[in-house]
C-alpha positions as CSV (number, residue, x, y, z in Angstrom):
1,M,19.0,120.3,-52.5
2,T,15.4,120.5,-51.4
3,R,14.3,120.5,-47.8
4,A,12.8,117.1,-48.3
5,E,16.1,115.7,-49.6
6,L,18.0,117.3,-46.8
7,L,15.7,115.8,-44.2
8,S,15.9,112.4,-45.8
9,R,19.7,112.5,-45.2
10,I,19.9,114.0,-41.7
11,S,17.5,114.2,-38.8
12,S,15.7,117.4,-37.7
13,A,17.8,117.3,-34.5
14,E,21.1,117.2,-36.5
15,L,19.9,120.0,-38.7
16,T,19.0,122.1,-35.6
17,E,22.5,121.4,-34.2
18,W,24.1,122.6,-37.4
19,M,22.0,125.8,-37.3
20,V,23.1,126.5,-33.7
21,Y,26.7,125.7,-34.6
22,Y,26.5,128.2,-37.5
23,Q,25.3,130.9,-35.1
24,L,28.4,130.3,-32.9
25,E,31.0,129.7,-35.7
26,P,29.8,131.0,-39.0
27,F,31.0,129.2,-42.1
28,G,30.5,129.4,-45.9
29,Q,31.0,131.9,-48.6
30,E,30.1,135.0,-46.7
31,T,32.8,134.4,-44.0
32,Q,35.4,134.1,-46.7
33,Y,35.2,137.8,-47.4
34,I,36.4,138.8,-43.9
35,G,40.1,138.3,-44.7
36,S,39.9,140.5,-47.8
37,A,38.0,143.1,-45.9
38,I,40.6,143.2,-43.1
39,T,43.4,143.5,-45.7
40,S,41.5,146.3,-47.5
41,T,40.9,148.1,-44.3
42,I,44.6,148.0,-43.4
43,L,45.6,149.3,-46.8
44,A,43.1,152.1,-46.7
45,N,44.1,153.1,-43.2
46,V,47.9,153.2,-43.8
47,N,47.2,155.3,-46.9
48,R,44.7,157.7,-45.4
49,K,45.5,161.3,-44.6
50,K,46.6,162.1,-41.1
51,N,43.3,163.8,-40.1
52,D,40.9,161.5,-41.9
53,K,38.7,159.1,-39.9
54,P,40.0,155.6,-39.8
55,H,38.2,153.0,-42.0
56,S,36.4,150.0,-40.5
57,V,36.2,146.4,-41.7
58,D,32.4,146.9,-42.2
59,E,33.1,149.4,-45.0
60,F,34.8,146.7,-47.0
61,M,32.4,143.8,-46.3
62,P,29.9,143.1,-49.1
63,K,26.2,143.4,-48.1
64,F,24.1,140.4,-48.6
65,E,20.7,141.6,-47.5
66,K,18.0,141.2,-50.1
67,E,16.0,144.2,-50.9
68,E,12.3,143.8,-50.5
69,K,10.4,144.2,-53.8
70,S,6.8,145.2,-54.4
71,P,4.6,142.8,-56.4
72,E,4.7,145.2,-59.3
73,Q,8.5,145.2,-59.3
74,M,8.5,141.4,-59.3
75,L,6.1,141.2,-62.2
76,N,8.1,143.7,-64.2
77,F,11.3,141.7,-63.5
78,A,9.5,138.4,-64.6
79,A,8.2,140.1,-67.7
80,M,11.7,141.4,-68.6
81,I,13.2,137.9,-68.1
82,T,10.4,136.3,-70.2
83,A,10.9,138.8,-73.0
84,G,14.7,138.4,-72.8
85,L,14.3,134.6,-73.2
86,G,12.0,135.0,-76.2
87,G,8.8,134.3,-74.4
88,K,5.5,136.0,-75.0
89,I,3.5,137.7,-72.3
90,G,-0.2,137.3,-72.5
91,E,-3.3,135.9,-70.9
92,P,-3.0,132.4,-69.5
93,E,-4.7,129.7,-71.5
């Protein structure tokens, strides 16, 4: 859904309220990993050696931060996708 479509369905005030609510009570796909991370942490901790440092939930949570890429890296990626899809890379017409 585009921003325009979203704003045609709800007001800016309602969107802001949802954004604030998300800050207080996160929801969505990323929050679904917490249960698995807790279970994995428990399993890892009950099976660790006596003198090993306990594991934390953060160690088992996937990381969703996006890596910043340079313009050259982005162009190389675009060229790779273009070539993979059978396109040709050349001068614009």
